[in-house]
C-alpha positions, 0 to 999 in steps of 0.5 A: 224136527223139520228144523233140525233135519233142514239144518243138517241138510244145509250143513251137509250141502255146505260141507259138500260144496266146500269139498267140491270147491277145494277139489276144483281149485286145488288142482289148478293151484297145485299145477301152477305151483308145480310149474312155478 
């Protein structure tokens, strides 16, 4: 059971990291595109 919960936790952390990264990089990227 611990293996499954750990895998779920890591999956959630990875998803959160991807969401945070996309948010952080999307802002400047959109701003640069808007200025372009």
